[in-house]
KEKE-3310 file (N, C-alpha, C; in steps of 0.2 Angstrom, whole numbers, plus 5000, padded with zeros to 4 digits):
npx = (4910:4910:4905:4897:4891:4898:4910:4927:4940:4937:4943:4951:4946:4950:4964:4965:4957:4964:4976:4972:4968:4980:4987:4979:4981:4995:4995:4988:4997:5008:5003:5000:5014:5019:5011:5016:5030:5029:5026:5038:5047:5049:5049:5046:5050:5044:5048:5050:5047:5039:5021:5017:5009:5013:5008:4994:4995:5000:4988:4979:4985:4983:4969:4968:4974:4973:4970:4977:4981:4993:4996:5008:5011:5024:5025:5016:5015:5011:5012:5025:5029:5024:5033:5045:5051:5055:5056:5048:5036:5033:5036:5026:5016:5006:5003:5001:5012:5013:5024:5024:5030:5043:5055:5057)
npy = (4880:4887:4902:4896:4886:4874:4864:4869:4880:4896:4901:4916:4929:4941:4944:4942:4952:4962:4961:4964:4977:4983:4982:4990:5002:5004:5004:5016:5025:5023:5028:5041:5045:5044:5053:5065:5064:5065:5079:5085:5078:5074:5061:5046:5030:5015:5001:4984:4967:4954:4954:4962:4973:4984:4988:4989:5000:5010:5011:5016:5028:5034:5036:5045:5057:5072:5074:5067:5050:5038:5022:5009:4993:4983:4970:4967:4965:4974:4987:4987:4988:5001:5008:5007:5018:5027:5041:5047:5042:5045:5059:5068:5066:5070:5072:5058:5045:5028:5015:4999:4983:4985:4979:4971)
npz = (5165:5149:5140:5130:5134:5136:5143:5147:5143:5136:5120:5118:5107:5105:5102:5089:5083:5089:5082:5069:5071:5075:5063:5055:5062:5060:5046:5044:5050:5042:5030:5033:5035:5022:5015:5022:5018:5004:5003:5004:4996:4979:4975:4982:4989:4993:5002:5005:5011:5001:4999:5011:5010:5003:4990:4993:5002:4994:4985:4994:4997:4985:4985:4995:4992:4982:4964:4949:4947:4942:4938:4936:4933:4935:4932:4922:4906:4896:4903:4905:4892:4889:4896:4890:4884:4895:4899:4889:4892:4906:4908:4903:4913:4927:4944:4956:4953:4953:4954:4953:4959:4956:4957:4947)
capx = (4907:4911:4899:4894:4888:4902:4916:4933:4942:4935:4949:4949:4947:4953:4970:4964:4955:4970:4981:4969:4968:4987:4989:4976:4984:5001:4994:4986:5003:5012:4999:5002:5021:5019:5008:5021:5036:5028:5026:5045:5051:5045:5050:5046:5050:5041:5052:5049:5046:5033:5015:5016:5004:5015:5003:4988:4996:5000:4982:4976:4987:4980:4962:4968:4977:4969:4974:4978:4985:4995:4999:5011:5013:5030:5024:5011:5019:5008:5015:5033:5030:5023:5039:5051:5054:5053:5055:5042:5029:5032:5037:5019:5011:5005:5000:5004:5014:5014:5028:5023:5034:5049:5061:5058)
capy = (4880:4893:4906:4893:4880:4869:4864:4870:4887:4899:4904:4923:4931:4948:4944:4942:4959:4967:4960:4968:4984:4985:4982:4996:5008:5004:5007:5023:5029:5023:5032:5048:5046:5045:5060:5070:5064:5068:5086:5087:5075:5072:5053:5042:5023:5010:4995:4979:4960:4953:4952:4965:4978:4990:4990:4992:5006:5015:5013:5020:5034:5037:5038:5051:5063:5074:5074:5061:5044:5034:5016:5005:4986:4981:4963:4967:4966:4981:4992:4987:4991:5008:5011:5006:5024:5030:5048:5049:5040:5048:5066:5072:5064:5074:5069:5053:5039:5022:5010:4993:4978:4989:4975:4967)
capz = (5159:5146:5138:5125:5138:5135:5148:5145:5142:5129:5117:5117:5100:5105:5099:5081:5082:5090:5077:5064:5073:5075:5056:5053:5065:5057:5040:5045:5052:5036:5025:5035:5034:5015:5013:5024:5014:4997:5003:5004:4991:4973:4974:4989:4988:4999:5002:5010:5009:4997:5003:5017:5009:4999:4985:4996:5005:4988:4983:5000:4996:4979:4987:5000:4989:4976:4958:4945:4949:4936:4941:4932:4937:4930:4931:4917:4899:4893:4907:4903:4885:4889:4900:4886:4883:4902:4899:4885:4896:4913:4908:4903:4918:4933:4950:4959:4949:4957:4950:4957:4957:4953:4957:4940)
cpx = (4909:4905:4895:4890:4892:4908:4922:4934:4939:4942:4947:4951:4949:4959:4970:4962:4960:4975:4979:4970:4975:4989:4985:4979:4991:5000:4992:4993:5008:5009:5001:5009:5022:5017:5013:5027:5035:5027:5033:5049:5047:5045:5050:5046:5047:5044:5050:5048:5040:5027:5014:5012:5007:5010:4997:4989:4997:4993:4978:4978:4984:4973:4963:4970:4972:4973:4974:4983:4987:4998:5002:5013:5018:5030:5019:5015:5017:5011:5022:5034:5029:5029:5045:5054:5051:5051:5049:5036:5028:5032:5030:5015:5011:5002:5004:5006:5016:5018:5028:5027:5040:5055:5062:5063)
cpy = (4887:4896:4902:4887:4874:4869:4866:4878:4890:4902:4911:4925:4938:4949:4945:4949:4963:4967:4964:4975:4987:4986:4989:5002:5009:5007:5014:5027:5029:5028:5040:5050:5048:5051:5065:5070:5067:5075:5089:5084:5073:5065:5050:5034:5020:5003:4990:4972:4960:4952:4956:4971:4984:4993:4993:4999:5012:5016:5017:5027:5038:5039:5044:5057:5065:5075:5067:5056:5040:5028:5011:4999:4983:4973:4962:4969:4973:4987:4993:4990:4998:5011:5010:5012:5028:5037:5050:5048:5044:5056:5070:5071:5069:5070:5063:5047:5034:5017:5004:4988:4980:4984:4971:4970)
cpz = (5155:5143:5132:5128:5137:5140:5144:5144:5135:5127:5116:5110:5100:5102:5092:5080:5083:5085:5071:5065:5073:5068:5053:5055:5061:5050:5039:5046:5046:5031:5027:5034:5026:5013:5016:5020:5007:4997:5002:4998:4985:4972:4981:4987:4994:4998:5007:5007:5005:5002:5010:5016:5006:4994:4988:4999:4999:4985:4988:4999:4991:4981:4991:4997:4983:4970:4954:4948:4943:4940:4935:4936:4932:4930:4925:4911:4896:4897:4905:4896:4885:4892:4896:4885:4890:4902:4895:4889:4902:4912:4908:4909:4924:4938:4952:4953:4953:4952:4954:4954:4953:4953:4951:4936)
residu = (MET:ASN:ASN:HIS:GLY:HIS:GLU:GLY:ALA:VAL:LYS:PRO:THR:SER:HIS:ILE:PHE:GLN:GLY:THR:LEU:ASN:SER:MET:ILE:LEU:GLY:ILE:GLN:HIS:LEU:GLN:THR:LEU:ILE:ARG:LEU:LEU:LYS:SER:TYR:PRO:VAL:VAL:GLY:VAL:LEU:GLY:PRO:ARG:GLN:ILE:GLY:LYS:THR:THR:LEU:ALA:PHE:HIS:LEU:ALA:LYS:GLN:ILE:GLN:GLY:ASP:THR:ASN:HIS:PHE:ASP:LEU:GLU:ASP:PRO:ARG:ASP:LEU:ALA:ARG:LEU:SER:ASP:THR:ALA:MET:THR:LEU:GLU:PRO:LEU:ARG:GLY:LEU:VAL:ILE:LEU:ASP:GLU:ILE:GLN:ARG)
# end
């Protein structure tokens, strides 16, 4: 009998937690790497397949650092319009600038 009073094997759930924990640890490691790189380089790119957490990582970075954060989603027509004159838009900005969906 398993711990629920039923016969049969109990399917362990620790692998689900472990997967989440591994993702969290990797996220923290990536965040620390980004912070370290931004101390040495004015521009850092985060590349990877869709839906793996690049935007989430960028927003976590924005929460961690002090100063202004500017986010541009290049799938948003308003942000695309704002960036039609890239130099005019970006030059006066200070702090972190996130260009999301830049493959567009």
